[in-house]
C-alpha positions as CSV (number, residue, x, y, z in Angstrom):
1,M,0.0,0.0,0.0
2,I,1.3,3.4,-1.0
3,K,1.6,5.9,1.9
4,Y,0.9,9.5,1.0
5,K,2.5,12.3,3.0
6,T,1.0,15.6,4.1
7,R,2.8,18.8,3.5
8,E,3.7,19.0,7.1
9,E,5.2,15.5,7.0
10,I,7.2,16.3,3.9
11,E,8.8,19.2,5.7
12,I,9.7,17.1,8.7
13,M,11.1,14.4,6.3
14,R,13.1,17.0,4.4
15,H,15.3,17.5,7.5
16,S,16.2,13.8,7.5
17,C,16.9,13.8,3.7
18,L,19.1,16.9,3.9
19,L,21.0,15.3,6.8
20,V,22.0,12.4,4.6
21,G,23.7,14.9,2.2
22,K,25.5,16.4,5.2
23,A,26.7,13.0,6.2
24,H,28.0,12.4,2.7
25,A,29.7,15.8,2.8
26,A,31.3,15.0,6.2
27,I,33.2,12.0,4.7
28,A,33.7,13.2,1.1
29,G,36.8,15.1,1.8
30,L,38.4,12.2,3.6
31,L,38.0,9.7,0.7
32,K,41.6,9.3,-0.2
33,P,44.0,6.4,-0.7
34,G,44.9,4.8,2.6
35,I,41.6,5.3,4.5
36,S,39.8,2.0,5.3
37,T,36.2,1.3,4.6
38,M,35.6,0.6,8.3
39,Q,37.0,4.0,9.1
40,I,34.6,5.5,6.6
41,N,31.7,3.7,8.2
42,N,32.6,4.8,11.7
43,I,33.0,8.4,10.8
44,V,29.6,8.4,9.1
45,E,27.9,6.6,12.0
46,Q,29.3,9.0,14.5
47,F,28.2,12.0,12.4
48,I,24.7,10.7,12.3
49,L,24.6,10.0,16.0
50,D,26.0,13.5,16.8
51,S,23.3,15.0,14.7
52,G,20.6,13.4,16.9
53,A,19.6,10.8,14.3
54,I,19.9,7.0,14.0
55,P,21.6,5.2,11.1
56,S,18.7,3.7,9.2
57,F,20.6,0.7,7.9
58,K,22.3,-0.6,11.0
59,N,20.5,-3.8,12.1
60,Y,18.0,-3.4,9.3
61,H,17.0,-7.0,8.6
62,G,20.3,-7.9,10.1
63,F,22.6,-5.6,8.2
64,P,25.4,-5.0,10.7
65,Y,26.8,-1.6,9.7
66,A,25.6,2.0,9.4
67,T,26.7,2.5,5.8
68,C,26.6,0.3,2.7
69,I,30.1,0.7,1.2
70,S,30.4,-0.8,-2.3
71,M,33.7,-0.6,-4.2
72,N,34.4,-1.0,-7.9
73,E,32.5,-4.2,-9.0
74,A,30.3,-4.2,-6.0
75,V,26.8,-2.8,-6.9
76,V,25.3,-2.3,-3.5
77,H,25.1,-3.5,0.1
78,G,28.8,-3.9,0.6
79,F,30.3,-4.4,4.0
80,P,33.0,-2.1,5.4
81,G,36.2,-3.6,6.7
82,A,39.9,-3.3,6.8
83,H,40.3,-2.8,3.0
84,E,42.0,0.5,2.3
85,L,41.1,2.8,-0.7
86,K,43.6,3.1,-3.4
87,E,44.1,5.4,-6.4
88,G,41.7,4.6,-9.2
89,D,39.0,3.0,-7.1
90,I,35.4,4.0,-7.2
91,I,33.3,3.8,-4.0
92,S,29.5,4.0,-3.6
93,L,28.3,5.1,-0.2
94,D,24.6,4.5,0.5
95,I,23.6,6.3,3.7
96,G,20.3,6.4,5.5
97,V,19.2,8.4,8.6
98,Y,16.1,8.2,10.8
99,K,15.1,11.3,12.6
100,N,11.8,12.7,13.9
101,G,9.9,9.7,12.7
102,F,11.1,9.7,9.0
103,H,13.9,8.3,7.0
104,G,16.2,9.9,4.5
105,D,18.2,7.7,2.0
106,S,20.8,8.8,-0.5
107,A,23.7,7.2,-2.4
108,Y,26.6,8.7,-4.3
109,T,29.5,7.1,-6.1
110,Y,32.9,8.7,-5.7
111,A,36.1,8.5,-7.7
112,I,39.3,8.1,-5.7
113,G,42.1,10.1,-7.4
114,E,42.5,9.6,-11.1
115,V,40.2,7.1,-12.7
116,S,40.0,5.9,-16.3
117,E,37.9,7.8,-18.9
118,D,35.6,4.8,-19.1
119,I,34.8,5.0,-15.4
120,K,34.3,8.8,-15.6
121,K,31.8,8.2,-18.4
122,L,30.0,5.5,-16.3
123,L,29.6,7.9,-13.4
124,R,28.5,10.8,-15.5
125,V,25.9,8.8,-17.4
126,T,24.5,7.1,-14.3
127,K,24.2,10.5,-12.6
128,E,22.5,12.0,-15.7
129,S,20.1,9.1,-15.7
130,L,19.0,9.9,-12.2
131,Y,18.0,13.4,-13.1
132,L,16.3,12.2,-16.3
133,G,14.3,9.8,-14.1
134,I,13.5,12.5,-11.6
135,D,12.2,14.7,-14.5
136,K,9.5,12.1,-15.1
137,A,8.5,12.0,-11.4
138,R,5.4,14.2,-12.0
139,Q,1.8,13.9,-10.9
140,G,-0.2,12.0,-13.6
141,N,2.9,10.1,-14.9
142,R,3.5,6.5,-13.9
143,I,6.4,4.6,-12.4
144,G,7.2,3.1,-15.8
145,D,7.9,6.6,-17.1
146,I,10.7,7.1,-14.6
147,A,12.0,3.6,-15.3
148,F,12.0,4.0,-19.1
149,A,13.9,7.3,-18.9
150,I,16.7,5.7,-16.9
151,Q,16.9,2.6,-19.0
152,E,16.7,4.6,-22.3
153,H,19.7,6.8,-21.3
154,T,21.9,4.1,-19.8
155,E,21.2,0.8,-21.6
156,R,19.8,1.8,-25.0
157,K,22.0,4.9,-25.5
158,Y,25.3,3.7,-23.9
159,G,25.0,0.0,-23.8
160,Y,25.4,-0.3,-20.0
161,G,23.7,-3.0,-17.9
162,V,20.7,-1.9,-15.8
163,V,20.4,-4.1,-12.7
164,R,17.0,-5.9,-12.6
165,E,17.2,-7.5,-9.1
166,L,17.5,-4.2,-7.2
167,V,15.1,-1.3,-7.5
168,G,14.2,2.1,-5.9
169,H,11.3,2.3,-3.5
170,G,8.9,4.5,-1.6
171,L,10.2,6.1,1.5
172,G,8.8,7.6,4.7
173,R,8.2,6.4,8.2
174,D,9.5,3.0,6.9
175,L,12.8,2.7,5.1
176,H,11.2,0.7,2.3
177,E,7.6,1.4,1.3
178,D,5.5,0.9,-1.8
179,P,5.8,1.4,-4.7
180,Q,8.9,-0.3,-6.1
181,V,10.8,2.0,-8.6
182,P,12.7,-0.1,-11.2
183,N,15.4,1.4,-13.4
184,Y,13.9,-0.4,-16.4
185,G,10.4,-0.6,-17.8
186,K,7.8,0.6,-20.3
187,K,6.3,4.1,-20.6
188,G,2.9,4.4,-19.1
189,S,3.2,1.2,-16.9
190,G,3.0,0.8,-13.2
191,P,1.3,2.8,-10.4
192,K,0.2,6.4,-11.2
193,L,2.2,9.1,-9.5
194,K,0.2,11.3,-7.1
195,E,0.9,14.2,-4.9
196,G,2.3,13.2,-1.5
197,M,4.2,10.2,-2.8
198,V,8.0,10.1,-1.8
199,L,10.2,7.9,-4.0
200,A,13.9,6.9,-3.5
201,I,15.0,6.9,-7.2
202,E,18.3,5.1,-7.5
203,P,19.9,4.0,-10.8
204,M,22.3,1.1,-10.3
205,I,24.2,0.8,-13.6
206,N,26.9,-1.6,-14.6
207,M,29.6,-0.9,-17.1
208,G,29.2,-4.4,-18.5
209,V,26.3,-7.0,-18.2
210,K,23.2,-6.4,-16.2
211,E,23.5,-9.7,-14.3
212,V,24.7,-9.8,-10.7
213,S,26.0,-12.3,-8.1
214,H,26.2,-12.3,-4.4
215,L,29.0,-12.8,-1.8
216,D,28.7,-15.4,0.9
217,D,28.0,-12.6,3.5
218,G,24.4,-12.7,2.2
219,W,24.4,-9.0,1.4
220,T,27.1,-7.8,-1.0
221,V,25.9,-7.7,-4.6
222,L,28.6,-7.9,-7.4
223,T,28.5,-7.5,-11.1
224,K,28.5,-10.9,-12.8
225,D,31.4,-9.9,-15.1
226,R,33.3,-8.0,-12.3
227,K,33.2,-4.8,-14.2
228,P,32.6,-1.5,-12.3
229,S,29.1,-0.4,-11.2
230,A,27.8,3.1,-10.2
231,H,24.9,4.1,-7.9
232,F,23.3,7.5,-7.3
233,E,20.1,8.1,-5.3
234,H,17.8,11.0,-4.5
235,D,14.6,11.1,-2.5
236,V,11.9,12.9,-4.5
237,C,8.4,14.1,-3.5
238,I,5.6,14.1,-6.1
239,T,3.9,17.5,-6.1
240,K,1.2,19.3,-8.2
241,S,4.0,20.8,-10.2
242,E,7.8,20.2,-10.4
243,P,9.4,17.2,-8.7
244,D,10.6,18.2,-5.2
245,I,14.1,16.7,-4.6
246,L,14.3,16.3,-0.8
247,T,18.0,15.2,-0.7
248,S,20.9,17.2,-2.0
249,F,24.2,16.6,-3.6
250,E,25.2,20.3,-3.4
251,E,27.4,20.0,-0.3
252,I,29.0,16.8,-1.6
253,E,29.9,18.4,-4.9
254,I,31.4,21.5,-3.2
255,V,33.7,19.2,-1.1
256,E,34.4,17.1,-4.2
257,K,35.6,20.1,-6.2
258,K,37.8,21.4,-3.4
259,N,39.5,18.0,-2.8
260,I,42.5,17.6,-5.0
261,N,42.1,13.8,-4.9
262,L,38.6,14.0,-6.3
263,T,38.9,16.7,-8.9
264,W,37.5,15.8,-12.2
265,S,34.4,16.8,-14.1
266,Y,31.2,14.8,-14.5
């Protein structure tokens, strides 16, 4: 069942969503060769707790950490650990916070130092597809319109693999609500978009094939061909007019541009 939010609830929820962006910004400048993924997780978790919020992901269906940290060929749900970042890696941080009764959920894929032109292109195209999907998140459209826009840009235009097993979702008092928001589909299909719906739109795009596999930890999802994958996510409210993006990449991008180890253009 889809849960529609009132204007008052949306404004409360906006605080949680913006806090996710601030959590990303708190770690973005530290993403350099030599830092371990567990250090990243611990810094993010402490930032969330210091902000009077709770990490949404920790202990969610048994997930043991505050942050999903997925590197290179890992698509999503990666575990932090002792592994240290190195030049040329890409790392997706998926962060959720729970505050004042509502969740915020946002993902961003970062380049560590200099990366190949192919990887730059993958990140750019995936991020572009997110905003193309968001542009279709308008009252009267359908979920399939969002899905088609993402798939058209990434798979049909660039030949990338659009992951089928993992999708976006509704968001609110629960971390995962109806409806599901695939990154592939047909125009005009799926539930109709109505004012008060909040969607976590999150393209998960592989440089190679769309198929994935899983590690024995029961969580980490990898590309089947072990080629890199990118993941970007915004929380979006359906309104009577323009899509209302509740999360923000602005602070992330400011830090990213200032950091010499992350300086390259999308």
